[in-house]
C-alpha positions in Angstrom: -27.5 4.7 1.6 -25.7 1.1 3.3 -29.1 -1.0 5.0 -30.8 2.5 4.6 -28.2 4.3 6.4 -26.7 6.4 5.0 -22.5 6.7 5.4 -21.8 11.1 5.0 -21.8 11.6 8.8 -22.0 15.3 7.9 -25.3 17.2 8.7 -24.7 19.5 6.3 -24.9 16.8 3.7 -28.4 16.3 4.7 -32.0 18.9 4.3 -34.2 16.0 6.5 -33.2 16.5 10.3 -33.7 12.2 10.1 -31.9 12.5 6.3 -29.1 10.3 7.0 -31.7 7.2 7.9 -34.4 8.5 6.3 -34.2 8.2 2.4 -38.0 9.1 2.0 -38.0 12.3 4.3 -34.4 13.0 2.6 -35.9 12.3 -0.7 -39.3 14.6 -0.2 -36.9 17.7 1.4 -34.5 17.5 -1.6 -37.4 18.3 -3.4 -38.7 20.4 -1.4 -35.4 22.4 -1.6 -35.2 22.4 -5.2 -38.7 24.0 -5.8 -38.1 26.8 -3.2 -34.6 28.1 -4.1 -34.5 31.6 -2.0 -30.9 32.1 -4.0 -30.7 31.2 -7.8 -26.2 31.2 -7.7 -23.4 29.0 -6.4 -25.2 28.8 -2.8 -28.3 27.7 -4.6 -29.5 24.2 -4.0 -29.3 23.1 -7.3 -25.5 24.4 -7.5 -24.6 22.5 -4.1 -26.8 19.2 -5.1 -26.1 18.7 -9.2 -25.8 15.4 -8.8 -29.3 14.9 -6.9 -31.4 17.5 -9.3 -30.0 15.2 -12.3 -31.6 12.0 -10.8 -34.7 13.3 -10.2 -35.1 14.9 -13.6 -33.9 11.7 -15.4 -36.1 9.1 -12.5 -38.8 11.0 -11.9 -38.9 13.2 -15.6 -39.3 16.7 -13.3 -38.0 19.6 -15.8 -39.5 22.1 -14.4 -37.2 23.1 -11.8 -36.2 27.3 -11.2 -33.7 28.4 -13.7 -30.1 28.8 -11.4 -26.4 30.2 -12.4 -23.7 27.8 -10.9 -20.5 29.9 -11.7 -18.1 27.4 -9.9 -19.3 24.6 -10.7 -19.2 25.2 -14.5 -15.7 26.4 -14.0 -14.8 23.4 -12.2 -16.4 20.9 -14.9 -15.0 22.8 -17.9 -11.6 22.5 -15.8 -12.1 18.8 -15.4 -13.7 18.4 -19.0 -14.2 14.9 -17.7 -14.1 12.1 -20.9 -12.8 9.0 -18.7 -11.5 7.3 -15.3 -8.9 5.2 -14.1 -8.6 3.7 -11.1 -4.6 4.1 -10.2 -2.8 2.3 -7.5 0.1 3.7 -5.8 2.2 0.1 -4.2 3.0 0.1 -0.5 5.8 2.1 0.7 7.8 0.2 2.4 9.2 2.2 5.3 5.6 3.4 6.6 3.1 0.7 8.0 -0.1 2.9 7.3 0.9 2.8 3.9 1.9 -1.0 3.4 -1.4 -2.3 2.1 -0.8 0.6 -0.7 -3.9 2.9 -1.6 -6.5 3.4 -4.4 -7.9 7.1 -6.1 -9.0 7.8 -9.1 -8.3 9.9 -12.0 -10.3 11.9 -13.8 -9.1 12.1 -17.7 -9.7 14.9 -20.0 -9.0 15.4 -23.1 -5.5 16.0 -22.8 -3.5 13.8 -24.2 -1.2 14.3 -21.3 -2.9 12.3 -18.6 -0.4 15.0 -15.8 -2.7 17.6 -16.3 -5.9 15.3 -14.8 -7.6 16.0 -11.6 -7.4 12.9 -9.0 -10.0 12.6 -6.8 -8.8 11.1 -3.4 -10.4 10.2 -0.1 -7.9 10.0 2.6 -8.3 10.6 7.0 -7.6 14.3 7.7 -4.4 13.2 9.6 -0.8 13.2 9.8 1.0 10.1 11.1 4.2 11.3 10.5 3.6 14.0 13.2 1.3 12.0 15.8 1.9 8.8 17.7 1.7 5.6 15.8 -0.2 3.7 18.6 -2.5 6.5 18.9 -2.4 7.1 15.1 -3.6 3.3 14.8 -6.1 3.0 17.7 -7.7 6.2 16.1 -7.9 5.0 12.7 -9.5 1.7 14.2 -12.5 3.9 15.9 -12.9 6.1 13.6 -11.5 8.9 15.1 -10.3 11.3 12.2 -12.8 12.6 9.7 -12.5 11.3 6.0 -12.2 14.5 3.6 -12.2 14.1 -0.4 -9.6 16.0 -2.3 -9.6 17.5 -5.7 -5.7 18.0 -7.0 -3.3 17.8 -10.5 -2.9 14.7 -11.0 1.0 15.8 -11.6 0.5 16.5 -8.1 -0.1 13.3 -6.8 2.3 11.6 -8.4 5.2 13.8 -6.9 3.5 12.8 -3.9 3.5 9.1 -4.2 6.1 8.3 -6.9 8.7 10.5 -6.0 8.5 11.6 -2.4 7.6 8.0 -0.9 9.1 6.0 -3.9 5.8 4.3 -4.6 5.1 2.7 -8.1 2.1 3.8 -9.7 -0.2 1.4 -11.3 -3.0 2.9 -13.8 -5.8 0.8 -14.5 -8.4 2.6 -17.5 -12.0 1.7 -16.4 -14.7 1.0 -18.9 -16.9 3.8 -18.0 -18.4 6.3 -20.7 -18.7 9.9 -20.5 -22.1 10.1 -18.9 -21.3 7.5 -16.6 -17.8 9.7 -15.7 -20.5 13.0 -15.5 -22.4 11.1 -12.8 -18.9 11.0 -10.7 -18.2 14.3 -11.0 -21.6 15.7 -9.4 -21.7 13.1 -7.0 -17.9 14.0 -5.8 -19.0 17.6 -6.2 -21.7 17.5 -4.0 -19.5 16.0 -1.4 -17.2 18.5 -1.2 -16.4 20.1 2.0 -18.7 17.0 3.9 -16.8 14.9 6.0 -17.2 11.0 7.1 -15.4 9.2 9.7 -12.6 6.8 8.4 -11.9 3.6 9.5 -8.9 2.2 8.1 -10.3 -1.0 7.7 -13.5 -0.5 6.3 -14.7 2.9 5.5 -11.3 4.2 3.8 -10.1 5.2 1.1 -10.3 2.2 -1.3 -14.0 2.1 0.2 -15.1 5.1 -1.4 -13.5 5.0 -4.7 -15.9 1.7 -5.3 -18.6 3.8 -4.4 -17.8 6.2 -6.5 -17.5 3.7 -9.0 -21.1 2.7 -8.2 -22.7 5.7 -8.8 -21.2 5.8 -12.4 -22.8 2.3 -13.2 -25.3 1.2 -10.5 -25.4 -2.2 -12.3 -22.0 -3.2 -10.7 -21.7 -3.7 -7.3 -18.0 -3.7 -5.9 -18.8 -3.1 -2.3 -20.5 -6.6 -2.2 -17.2 -8.2 -2.3 -16.3 -6.6 1.1 -17.7 -7.1 4.3 -15.3 -6.8 7.2 -12.4 -4.9 5.5 -11.6 -3.1 2.5 -7.8 -3.5 1.4 -6.7 -1.2 -1.9 -5.1 -3.8 -3.9 -8.3 -6.6 -3.3 -11.0 -3.3 -4.6 -8.5 -3.7 -7.4 -9.5 -7.1 -7.8 -12.6 -6.7 -7.4 -13.1 -4.4 -10.3 -11.3 -6.8 -12.3 -13.9 -10.0 -11.4 -16.6 -6.8 -12.3 -14.8 -6.3 -16.2 -14.8 -2.7 -16.1 -10.9 -3.1 -16.2 -9.6 -2.1 -19.8 -6.0 -1.4 -19.7 -3.0 -0.8 -17.4 -0.1 1.6 -17.5 3.2 1.1 -14.9 4.9 4.6 -13.9 7.7 3.8 -11.9 8.8 5.4 -9.0 11.9 7.3 -8.2 13.2 4.5 -5.8 13.2 2.2 -8.7 14.6 4.3 -11.4 17.6 4.9 -9.5 17.9 1.4 -8.7 18.1 0.8 -12.1 20.8 3.3 -12.3 23.0 1.5 -9.9 22.9 -1.2 -12.1 24.1 0.7 -14.9 26.7 2.8 -13.3 30.1 1.2 -12.7 31.3 0.7 -8.7 33.9 2.7 -9.1 31.5 5.8 -9.9 28.9 4.3 -8.1 29.3 7.7 -5.1 29.7 10.4 -7.8 26.1 11.5 -8.0 25.9 11.9 -4.7 28.6 13.9 -4.4 27.5 16.1 -7.2 24.4 17.2 -4.7 26.3 17.5 -2.2 28.8 20.2 -4.2 32.1 17.1 -2.8 33.0 17.5 -6.7 32.2 19.9 -9.5 29.6 19.2 -12.4 32.9 20.2 -14.5 35.3 17.8 -13.5 33.1 14.6 -14.6 32.1 16.3 -17.7 35.8 17.0 -19.0 37.1 13.7 -17.2 39.3 11.3 -19.7 39.3 8.4 -17.0 35.0 8.0 -17.8 33.5 7.3 -20.9 30.5 9.7 -22.8 28.2 6.8 -21.6 28.8 6.5 -17.8 28.7 10.3 -17.7 25.6 10.5 -18.8 24.2 7.8 -16.4 26.0 9.5 -13.8 24.5 13.0 -14.9 21.1 11.7 -14.9 21.3 10.0 -12.2 22.2 12.6 -10.1 19.3 14.8 -11.4 16.9 12.2 -10.0 18.4 11.9 -6.9 18.1 15.8 -6.2 14.8 16.1 -7.0 14.1 13.2 -4.7 16.9 14.9 -2.2 14.6 18.3 -2.8 10.9 16.3 -2.3 12.6 15.2 1.0 13.0 18.2 2.6 16.7 18.2 2.4 17.9 21.2 0.6 15.9 24.8 0.0 14.3 26.3 -3.5 17.2 28.3 -5.0 19.7 25.5 -3.9 17.5 22.8 -5.9 17.0 25.1 -8.4 20.9 26.1 -9.3 21.9 23.0 -9.6 18.9 21.3 -11.1 19.7 23.9 -14.1 23.8 22.8 -13.9 23.8 19.5 -13.9 21.1 19.6 -16.8 22.9 21.9 -18.7 25.6 19.8 -18.5 23.8 16.2 -19.2 22.5 18.0 -22.7 26.3 19.1 -23.5 26.7 15.5 -24.1 24.3 14.7 -26.6 22.2 11.5 -26.9 22.5 8.6 -25.1 20.7 4.8 -24.6 17.3 5.4 -22.8 16.7 3.9 -19.8 14.8 1.1 -19.9 12.7 -0.3 -16.8 10.7 -3.4 -17.4 8.0 -3.3 -16.1 7.6 -5.7 -12.9 4.8 -8.3 -12.5 0.9 -6.3 -12.2 -0.1 -5.9 -8.7 -3.8 -7.4 -9.8 -1.5 -10.9 -10.8 -0.7 -11.2 -7.4 -2.4 -13.7 -4.8 -5.7 -12.5 -2.9 -5.5 -11.6 0.5 -7.2 -13.8 2.4 -5.1 -17.2 3.1 -6.6 -20.9 3.9 -3.7 -23.6 5.3 -4.1 -26.9 4.9 -0.8 -29.2 5.4 0.9 -32.2 7.4 3.9 -33.2 8.2 6.0 -35.0 11.1 6.8 -33.8 14.6 9.5 -35.8 16.5 8.5 -38.4 14.5 5.1 -38.7 15.0 2.7 -37.5 12.1 0.9 -33.8 13.0 -1.7 -32.1 10.6 -1.9 -28.7 10.1 -5.2 -26.3 9.3 -4.9 -22.0 9.2 -6.6 -18.6 8.0 -5.8 -15.5 7.9 -7.7 -12.7 6.4 -5.0 -10.3 6.0 -2.8 -10.0 4.0 1.0 -11.5 2.8 4.0 -12.8 4.5 7.2 -12.5 3.8 7.1 -16.5 2.7 4.1 -16.0 0.5 4.6 -16.2 -3.3 5.8 -12.0 -3.9 4.8 -11.5 -7.1 2.9 -8.8 -7.8 3.9 -7.2 -4.0 6.8 -5.3 -3.1 9.8 -7.3 -2.1 10.7 -7.5 1.7 7.3 -6.5 2.7 4.9 -8.5 5.1 1.4 -7.3 6.9 -0.3 -10.0 8.6 -3.5 -9.7 10.6 -5.3 -12.4 12.5 -3.1 -14.8 10.9 -4.7 -18.5 12.9 -3.1 -22.0 12.5 -3.7 -25.0 14.3 -1.6 -28.6 14.8 -3.5 -32.0 15.8 -2.5 -35.6 16.4 -4.1 -38.4 17.8 -3.8 -37.2 20.9 -4.4 -33.6 20.9 -5.1 -29.8 19.6 -2.3 -27.1 19.5 -2.8 -23.7 18.0 0.3 -23.1 16.8 -0.3 -19.2 15.9 -2.9 -16.9 16.8 -1.1 -13.5 15.5 -2.4 -10.1 16.0 -0.4 -8.0 14.0 2.9 -8.9 12.0 4.3 -6.3 10.5 8.1 -6.3 8.3 9.5 -3.8 6.3 12.7 -5.5 5.3 14.3 -3.0 3.0 17.6 -3.0 0.9 20.3 -0.6 1.3 22.0 0.5 -1.6 24.4 3.7 -2.4 21.2 6.0 -2.7 18.8 4.8 0.3 20.0 3.6 3.0 16.9 1.9 4.7 16.3 1.2 8.2 14.5 -3.0 8.1 12.3 -3.4 11.0 9.6 -6.0 11.9 7.2 -6.3 15.1 4.9 -9.0 15.8 2.3 -9.1 18.6 -0.1 -12.5 19.6 0.8 -16.0 20.8 2.9 -18.9 19.0 5.0 -21.9 20.1 8.7 -20.3 20.0 9.1 -20.0 23.3 11.4 -22.1 25.7 8.2 -24.0 27.4 6.2 -26.6 24.9 3.3 -24.0 24.9 1.5 -21.0 23.4 2.7 -18.0 25.2 1.5 -14.2 23.9 4.8 -12.5 22.4 5.4 -8.9 21.6 8.7 -7.6 20.1 9.3 -5.0 18.1 13.1 -5.3 16.3 15.4 -3.6 13.6 18.3 -4.2 11.7 19.7 -3.9 8.3 19.5 -5.6 5.0 21.2 -5.6 1.7 20.1 -7.4 -2.0 20.7 -8.0 -5.7 18.6 -9.7 -8.0 18.8 -12.6 -6.9 18.0 -11.9 -3.3 18.1 -10.1 0.2 20.2 -11.2 3.6 19.2 -9.6 6.8 20.7 -9.2 10.1 18.0 -8.1 12.9 17.8 -7.2 16.5 14.8 -8.0 18.6 13.7 -7.0 22.0 11.1 -9.4 23.0 8.6 -10.3 25.8 6.4 -13.6 26.7 3.9 -14.2 29.2 4.2 -17.3 30.5 2.4 -16.9 33.9 4.9 -14.5 34.5 7.0 -11.6 31.7 9.8 -13.1 30.6 12.2 -10.8 28.6 14.6 -11.3 26.0 16.8 -10.2 23.3 16.7 -12.2 20.1 19.6 -11.4 17.1 18.8 -13.3 13.6 20.5 -13.6 10.1 18.6 -14.5 7.2 18.6 -15.4 3.9 15.8 -14.7 1.2 16.3 -15.9 -3.1 13.6 -14.6 -4.6 15.2 -14.0 -8.2 12.2 -16.3 -10.1 8.7 -15.5 -10.0 7.5 -19.1 -9.6 9.6 -19.8 -6.4 11.6 -18.4 -3.4 13.6 -19.8 -0.4 13.5 -18.1 3.0 16.1 -19.0 5.9 16.3 -17.4 8.9 18.6 -18.4 12.1 17.7 -16.8 15.7 19.6 -16.6 18.8 18.1 -15.6 21.6 18.9 -14.6 25.3 16.5 -14.3 27.9 16.3 -12.8 31.5 16.5 -16.4 33.2 19.9 -16.9 32.0 18.7 -19.2 29.5 19.4 -19.6 25.7 17.7 -21.1 22.6 18.5 -21.5 19.1 15.3 -21.0 16.2 16.2 -22.3 12.5 13.7 -21.9 9.8 14.0 -23.0 6.5 11.0 -22.8 4.5 10.5 -23.7 0.5 7.6 -21.9 -1.5 6.2 -22.5 -4.5 4.0 -20.8 -6.5 1.3 -22.9 -8.4 -1.1 -20.4 -10.0 -1.9 -17.3 -9.1 -3.8 -18.0 -5.7 -2.7 -21.3 -5.1 1.1 -22.3 -3.1 3.0 -25.2 -2.2 4.8 -24.7 1.2 8.1 -27.1 2.5 8.6 -25.6 6.0 11.2 -27.5 8.0 11.2 -25.7 12.0 14.2 -26.4 14.9 13.7 -25.3 18.1 15.2 -25.6 21.9 13.4 -26.8 24.2 13.5 -26.4 28.2 12.3 -28.8 30.9 13.4 -29.0 34.0 16.9 -27.8 32.6 17.0 -30.5 30.2 17.5 -29.4 26.6 15.2 -30.9 23.9 15.7 -30.3 20.2 12.1 -29.9 18.5 12.0 -30.7 15.0 9.0 -30.1 12.4 8.8 -31.2 8.9 5.7 -29.8 6.9 4.2 -29.1 4.0 1.4 -26.8 3.6 -0.8 -26.0 0.5 -2.3 -22.4 1.2 -5.1 -21.1 -1.0 -6.2 -17.4 -1.3 -9.3 -16.2 -2.0 
């Protein structure tokens, strides 16, 4: 219950007609149903609601409920063999705005040594964002237009979905819960099987429901109290850390990360061979027998080909028979070369050590030789100029960013972003990513000196290495300044982010407006990460301004202090 009202929306979950809003009536109706069983098998009340029965036995010392036989529940319990639990965080999916926040679910660990044989508890909207109109998907997700459903799947199936198909690194955080506490969680999950609740992207989402399950396991912790108006997946991991229920963590590299590592190991002249093998443009034996390729390079080539083959199959780019035959031949050829160097992927910065989601900003500077101050707040979540420590490079998603500037004479709204998303995905031999970005809100980048509404959706390309990345974008846009003004902007950007404690962002934009005017916008930002949740930013901007056909060159220098919480 939350404020006296259950967050389960399915009437099948309640015995009392007003059970959703009347806890006392639901308690009495549940006790009556348990004492007055009409069937004593899997359809009985006790078999459908084992968590309620266990709670009543413990809290009210009721021990004389009728005996029932719960074959299905006991079968699932034996299969799960719950010993411990792990909070799993698949990181951002760089090409999917619906998944750029990341995701969380729970793994119920059994007595098996291999965690792959454990089961995953997941909660997600009963919808496919890839098959629905993006705008409709977003609107319905915001207003609760989808049901949220629980699912129980083998953990290796979830790894296949997130790590292999969606190219998302996986972080596993073991929870400090004992076996009895995990059993409480499992009982509750069983009761929720087949029921539904309305799914809200910002509040009652995947991560929020995982918090409920952890609180049920140990009622003395209060994870949900950390959140009011939004529940961001990574923030729930931060909350679990603050509650001291995380014991250890483990990192699982995605197919994307593995293939990018092979790109650093395979010599440039051989880089296209793995994809040629997958597409049957050259024979496997020609690689094995080649006298010009040394043995270790052959191993890397064939190993990369196997990884790329599995990724291609997961993306439905070939049928099963083709995959199995080629997988067998590639694996056999690789085995014939013997043992080689083991792929050693360095563990990246842990997301739990990244900055928090809310940002407050205070700064000062000069504009046209006049002193100016800045104040801002952003409820969520991360942009390209924030420290990317623990975040996926090239990703940005911001909601409701608001910044004011003030001088002795006036206060201006510098920025009032409703939504800004960017996916600057670097292209490589194995991944031909397209970069894109979008923004809707108010800013001061138009030709005049006012704050005007802008809407833009742009597309481009990006390339990078360990030092940083470059990108080129084309951004169709419109402004509202009393009239609708359209334009096309082209941008070149450079980001240096090799070092975890600092980054440099530069972007030059040329815009052509439907009025015949042209405009240069240039921005340079140097960021310094002081600690996990503090940052200094030096920012320089140049903007062409036009007033009665006269060109003015506005330059702003500012130093901001960012605090994240």
